[in-house]
N, C-alpha and C positions, 0 to 999 in steps of 0.2 A: 473523236471530237469531246470539246470540256465545256461545261458550263458551270457557271455560278448558283448557289440557293438564290436565285433572285424570285423562284416562283413561292418559297417559302412562306409569305405573308397572306398569300390566298387562300393558306390551308388551317393558318394557327391563328384563333385567336386575340383580338389583342388584349383580351380579359387575362389572359396569363402572362404571370410576373415571373416566375419561377421556372424558367424555361432552360437557364444556364446551362443545368446541366448535360442537359444535348447540345446543348449550342458548339460549346467547346468540340463532341464530338462530331456535330457537321461541319464546321469549319476547317478542319483537318484532312477533307478529302475532297477528290473530286470528281464528276459526275459525266458520264454521257448520256443518261435521259435520269425521270425521275420518280419518283417512287412513293406513292400514294399507300401510309403504313397509319392503321387506325391507334392511338392511344390513351390510356387512362387518365384524365388530367391529377387524379389523384398522387398520383406516379411521381410526376412531375414540380409539385407543389404542397406544399404542407397544409395549406388551410382545410380545413374539416369538412367544407360545404360536401353537395350532391359532386358525385364524378360524374362530370361531363365527356361525353366521348366528341374526340376531334380530330385532325389527323396531321400528319406531319412531314417531313419531306427529308428523306434517308438520302445522303451520295451517296453514291460506291462505284469504286474503280471496276468500270468493266473494260475488255478487251485493251485496256494500254499495252504498251511495247514494255516490257524489263532489260533494261538497257546490262547491255554484259559487262563485267569487270573486266581490269586489264590486268595479265597475266605475264609472269614474267617466271621461268622453269628457272629453279635456283642451279648455280654452277655445279660441276661435278667433276673432280681431277682424275679420274682413275684412266681414264686415259693416258694423258701426260706419262705420269705419275707410272706405271706399266712399260710405258716407250722409255723414258730415264732409266727404269731398272734394267731395262734389256739393255740397253748401253753400258750400262755400267758392268753386268754379265760379258758382254762384247769385249772390254777394256781386261777385267778379267782372264780370259783365255786370248789377251793377244792379238782380237780379231780387231784393231783400229778402223780398218778401212768401211767396217761395219760399225762400228761404232758409232762415228763421225755426224753421218746421216742420219743414224733412230736418235742419238740424244741431242743434234739440232731439233730435229723436229718434235721432242718431247719437249724441246724446249720454248719453241715456238708455240703449241698448243699448252703451254703451262701461263705465259704471257697471255696467250687470247682467252682462255677461262679465265681467268681474272678481269678483263674487261669487255668480251664480246657479250652481250646479252639480246636474246630471241624475247620481242614485244608482242603479245598477240594482245592487241584493240578490240574494239566489238565488231569493224569490219576487213581490218587485213595483219597480217605477221607482217613484221619491219623490224630490221639488225639495226641494233643502238651500241652507243660504245660507251663503258664505265656504269658505276652509281648512279649520274648522271643523267642518263639516258640518252647522250648529245648525237645528233644526227652522226652517221654512218659514214656521210658522203656517197659519189655514185660509185656502181659496181664497176670492179675490175678488171673485169673481165667480159660482162655482157652490158656493160652499159645500167644507165640508167639509176632509178633510188631504188635503194634496198630495202623496198616495202613494195607486196603482193598483198591483193584483194582475194579473202578467201574465194570468192565467187569465180575468180579463175580459172582455180585449180582446177588440174587434169586428174591428176593421181599423185599418189607421194608413198613412200613405205620406210622403215627403220631399218636397218640391214643388219642382221646379226641381233633379231628383239633377244636373244639371255644376256650378252652382253654388246647392247647397242654402240656401232661404230659409227654409221656414217646415217643421215637423214637428208634422203631422196623426194625430191618433187616436182613436177613439172607445172609452167603454169603459163598462158596465155598472154597476161597481159605484157609482159616483155616485147613479145613478138607473135602474132597471130597464128603461124606455127606452131608453134608451143617451144617455151625454151625451160632445159632441165637443172636443178640445182643441185649441188652433194653441199653437206655441211658437216663435220667430224662433231659429233654428239659431245658437248664438251657442257651439256647441262644434263639435269634428273632427268635419265631416260624416260620413267614412266609420268612423271611431270609431262614432256614433253608428247608423250603418246596421246594420253588423255586428254590434252589442248588442240592437240591437232585433229583427234577425234569427233570434239566437240565443235571445233570452228571449221572443219577441211570436212568432215565426213568419214566414214569410217577404212578402213588399210583394209585390203584384202589379207595378206599373208603377214603381217608385222605384229602383231599382237606381245607385248614382251612379257615374259611368263616368270 
């Protein structure tokens, strides 16, 4: 609950003229209750007369919920670069049958790294597209919007945390019995892990080292 400084006038004497020094301070805050604090009139006025004791109301921020910032992990090109390097090595040894699918996967992940973003807002994880954070549309595999509230997460893990390859999580928003999701980690693995711990709770086994 917030309240304005409506109760100030009953404590501050009308004879005090030079209280602007604390007035600006008081106006910058909201409060859920009023606190009566004694002050010395000589501190608020340059008059040389006898200091008088009075009371002012100090506004305080108490119990206010701090809004969580939106976090977007940085893109990480290591996986597509490794795959493309493997494809090149396979071409070098004339193993084209293996080089083609590995190379195509590397190209796909390279493109996706430039465009796909994980956006962690105050209440949910959402997949968005591009630097302008455009809507990604419905999920191609399970349907529904690519946005899942943290409160619906059952568990999650980073696979191979020393060089994170996949992020896995299970949520109950898509269907009551739970829906599993796998995403290649084309983002900064440490940033992804830290924000997942903060917003979704601790992971049991996958802390990156």
